[in-house]
N, C-alpha and C positions, 0 to 999 in steps of 0.2 A: 324423504317422505316417511312419516310415522303414521301408522294406521291405528285408529281406535277400533279394537276388535269387538264384535257383537258379544254381549254378555258381560262386558267389562263395566265395573262400577267407576263412575267418574265424579270427582269433586270439582265443581266449577267455582273458581275464585277470581278475585281481582283486587287491585289496589296495592298500596304499600304502606307500611308502618301504621299509623292511626287510621288510615283510609282503607286498610285491608279488610275484606269481607268475603264470606262464603256465600255464593249465589244459591247453591243447593247441590244435592246429590242426584245423579242421573245414571241410568243404565243405557249403554249403547245397544240399540236394537238391530243394527246392521253394521258391518265393517264400513268405515269411512275415514277419510283423511281430513282431520279438522283444519289444518292450515289451508288446504285446497278449498274447503267449503267457505273459510273466511275470505279468501281471495275472491271467490265467486260472489259472495255477499257484498263485499266492498265494491266489486265491479258494478253491481246493480244499484249501489248506494254510495257513490264516490264522495259525497259530502261527509260521510261517517269515517272516511279514511284520514281526515285531517286530525291533527293533535287536539285533544280535548273535545272531540265530537263523536267518538265511537258510541253507538247505542247497543251496549252488550245485551240488554234484555231483548231487543229486537232480533239479534243474532241467535240467541238461545231459542227464542220462539220459532225462528226459521228452521233450526235444526230439529225441533220438535215437529213442526209442520211437514218437513221432508221425511219424517219417520226414522231419523237417526237416534233420537234421544227419548227416553221416558223419565219423567219427573218422579222421584221417589220421596214420599213423605218421610221425614226424619225428626227425631227429638234431639235436644241439646242437653248435655250434662256438663256443666261448668264446674271444674274441680277446684276452683278458688285461685287466689293469687298470693304470692309471697309466702307460701307454705302455711296459709291460713284457711282451715277448713270451714270457718264460719261464713265464708262467702259462697259456699257451695249452693248450686241451684240446678233444678231439672225443669225443662220446659217441654210441653207437649209438642206433637208433630207440627211441622210448618204447614202453611196453606199451599195447595198445589198451584202451579203456574198454569194459566189458561192459554 
């Protein structure tokens, strides 16, 4: 059992390789066990426990609804690729999750 402690900054991400993405940054508002919350969520939505069926956005929304997470607006600063600074870019804060 691993507890997400209140006040901890969490980076929620998913996928692998070219499908990898950051969902967003959140602060834990209360201590909670993420794996336990996932099991309870999947118990209420068994169809999302099947491979290729998990609705991660719905799970994040549930954690927000339960008062465990707060969505933190953030900006992205891309430092380039292949040691080439010409691809540098900065983007303004993301939109908040409802």
